[in-house]
N, C-alpha and C positions, 0 to 999 in steps of 0.2 A: 588349527584344523583338527586337533585331537578330539574335541567335543563333537564336531561335525561328523568325523569318522565313526565315533562310537554310536551316535544316534542312527546313522545310515546302516551300520552293521547290524544293529538290533532289529531294524525293520527288514533287513535282507535275509536274516537267518531263517525265519519261518517260510519265506517264499522259496528260498533255496532248498529247504527241507522238502517242501511239497514237490518241487521240480524233480529232485533226486528220487523220491519215492515213485513218482509217475514214470520216470525213465526206467527205474528198476522193475516196475510192474510190466512195462512193455518188453523188457529183455527177459522176463521170467524169473528174476531173482526174488521177487516177493509176489504174493498173491493179489493183494489189494493196495492201492496207494493210500498212504496215511494222510488224509487231508483234514480230519477233524481237529487234531491237536495243533498242527501249524495254523489253521484258520482261527482257532481259539486264541492262540498266542498273538497273532496279527491283530485280531479285534481288540484284545486287551491293550496292546501297544497303541492302537489307534485311539481308543477311548482315553487312555492315559495322556496321550499327546494333545488331544482336544482340551482336556481339563487344564493341563499345564499351559497350553497356548492361550487359553482364555485368561488364566491368571496373569501371565506375563503381559498380555496385551492390555489388560485392565490396569495393572500396577504401574507399568512403564509407559502408558499412553501410546501403544504401538498398534498398527493395523493388524487385524486378525489374519488376513490373507496377504500374500504378496501382491504387488501392484499389477495393474492391467497389462502393462508392457511385458513384464516377465511371464505372465500367464499366456499371453499371445505367443511369445517365443517358445514356450513349452508345447503349446498346441501345434505350432508350425513344425517343430522337431518330430512330434509323434505322427502328424499327418504325412510328413515327408517320408518317414520310415514306412508307413502303411502303403503309400503310393508306390514306393520302390518295391515292396514285397508283392504288390498287385501286378506290377509289370513283370517281375521275375516269374511269378506264378503263371501268368498268362503265356509267357514265352516258353517256359518249360512244359506247360500243358500242351502247347502246339507241337513241340518236337517229340514229346513222349505220349502222343495221343494213343489211347488204347492200352497203355502200359498198366500192369497190375498195381494195385494200391500199395503193395510192398515197395515198389520202385518210386511211385509218385502219387501222393494222395492230396489233391487240391483242398479238400475240406480240412485235412489236418494242418495244412499250411496256413489256411485262414484262421484256424483256432489258435495256432502258435502265434501268428501275427497279431491277433486281437489281444491275446494275453500279454504279449511283449509290449505293445503300444499302451495298453492300460497300465502296466507296471511302470513304464517310463513316465506317463502322465502323473501317476501317483507319487513317484519320487520327485519329479521336477516341480509339481504344483503343491505338494504337501510336505513330504519328508525333508527334502533339502532346505526349503525355506524355514521350516520349524527348527531344524538343526542350527541354521545360521542365526535365528532369533535367540535361541538358548545361548549360543556362543557370544552373541552381542551383549546380552544381559550380563553374562559373566564378566565381560570386559568393562561394562559400566560399573559394576559393583567393585571390581578391583581398582578402577580409576578413582572412584569415590573414596575408597580407603586410602589411596596414595594422597589424594588431594586433602583429605582431612588431616593427615599427618603434617602437611606443609601449610596448613591454613593460617597459622598465626602471623606469619611475616610476609604474606603475599596478597596483593589485591586480586590478581588473576593467576590461576595455577595452570600450567601447561603439563600435561601428563602424556608420556610416551607409553602406549599400551602394548602394541605388538607389531611385528614385521614378519609376515609369513606369506607363503604361496597358497593360493586356493587350489591345491592339488593334493590328493590323498597319498600318492607315491612320488616322493621327490627324487627318486633315483632313476626315473625313466627319462628318456630323451624329451618326451612331451613336457614333463614337469621342469626339466632343465631350462627350457626356453620360456618358462612362465616367469613374469616379474614378481617382485615382492610387494605386497599391499601393506602399507603402513597406516596404523590407526593411532592418531593423537587426539586428546580430549582437552577442552578448555573448561575451566570452572570459574564462575564469578563469585568471589568471596565477599563482595561488598553487599550492602543492604539495599542498593537501588539498582535498577537495570542499567546496563552499559552496552555500548557498541564497541566490539573488540576486534582487533586484527593482530595476527601473530606472524612472525617470520621464523621459519624453522630451517636449520642447517643440519641435515642428516649425515651421520658419520658411520663408517664401517668399523670392523673389529680393529683395524690399525689406526683408527681415528683420522682416516682420510675422508675428504668430503665426497659424498655421493650426490647430493642435490641441495640447492637452496631454493625455497619456495615460500610465497606469501599466501596466507589464507584469505578467504573472502572476508568482508566486513560482516561480522556476526553479532546479532543481538542476543544477549544473555540476560535473563531475568535474575533477580537477586538469589544467589545460591544455586543457580542453574548450571548444569554441566551438559555440554554438547560435543559431538564429534567435530574435530576441526575439518572444515570444508574448504577446498581449494578449487582451482580451475580444472583439476583432474578428477574431482569428485563427481560421480555420475548422478545426475538428477533423475535418470530413468530407472534407477535401481531402488528397491525398498531400503528403508533406513538401515536395517540390519545387514544389508549387503554392501554398504558403501565403505570406502576407505578414504583416508585423507589424501594420499598420493602414492605413486608407485616408484620403486627404484630397481635397478638391475641387480644389485646385490643387497644382502640383508642389512638393515639398519641395526646398529648395536647401541648407539648413543646419539645425543643431539645437543645442539645449542639453540636457544630461542630468544627472541626479543618481541615484546608485545607492547601495544599501545591501546588506550581506551578513551572513550569520551561519553558524555551523557547522551542518552537517547533523545533524538530530536522529535 
C-alpha cells in the first residue's frame, strides 16, 4: 500500500491546497484563493500519470482504464452521494425557508456537492486505479527478479510477493477488520507452454498454518509469469486489483506443491 498511498497523496495535495485557500478566502484570512498554482500542479500530475499509464499499459499488456464493473461502482458511489446531498439540501431549504444565505445557501451546497462528487469520481476512476497499476507492475518486476535467481533448478517457480491490507491506515478499527490480500506469482521456466496448478500453504510469523488453498489450472506460455489465481480471485476486478487469496492474519512464509502438464 506504500506506493498507492504516495500516489494518492500527490494528487490530493493540490486539491487540498485549493480548498484551504478557498476557505481562508471566505474567512477573510487571505484576499484571493490561490487556484492557479494548485491547478498547474494537478494538471502536471495528470499529464504525467497519463504518460506513465500509457507506458505501463503498452509494456505490460494491461488495459488503460479500469474495467466496466469498477467504473459502474464508482459512478454509483458518486451518484448516491449526490442524491443524498440533494435530499438533505431540499429538506434543509424547506425548514430554513427565507433564511439568509449566511445560514443556508442552496447554491453553495450544490457547488460543494458538485466539486465533491467530481473529486470522488476522479480518484475512484483514475487516481486509485493508476496507483494500483503502478504497485502491480512493481510487484511483477520484483517477482521476475526473484524468479530469475531461482531459475536454474526449477521448472515452475512459485513466488510469494506480498501480504497486505488494502487500507491506508492500519491502526483504525475499520482497517483492523480488513483481511490481508496475498499475492503469489507463477513463472514457467520451460521452453514450451504448460498447464500448471499449485497448492499453497500460507504460514504466519509463528509458522502456524493460516490457509491451504489450490490454484485454478493456469496456462502459462514459455517464460511467462502470472498472478496465482484461486477460487477467491475476483474475475470482476481489473488485473492489477486482484489478489491470489485472503487470510485473516498476515502471511509471512509459505509451502507449495505444484504440478504441470502439456497444454492440450
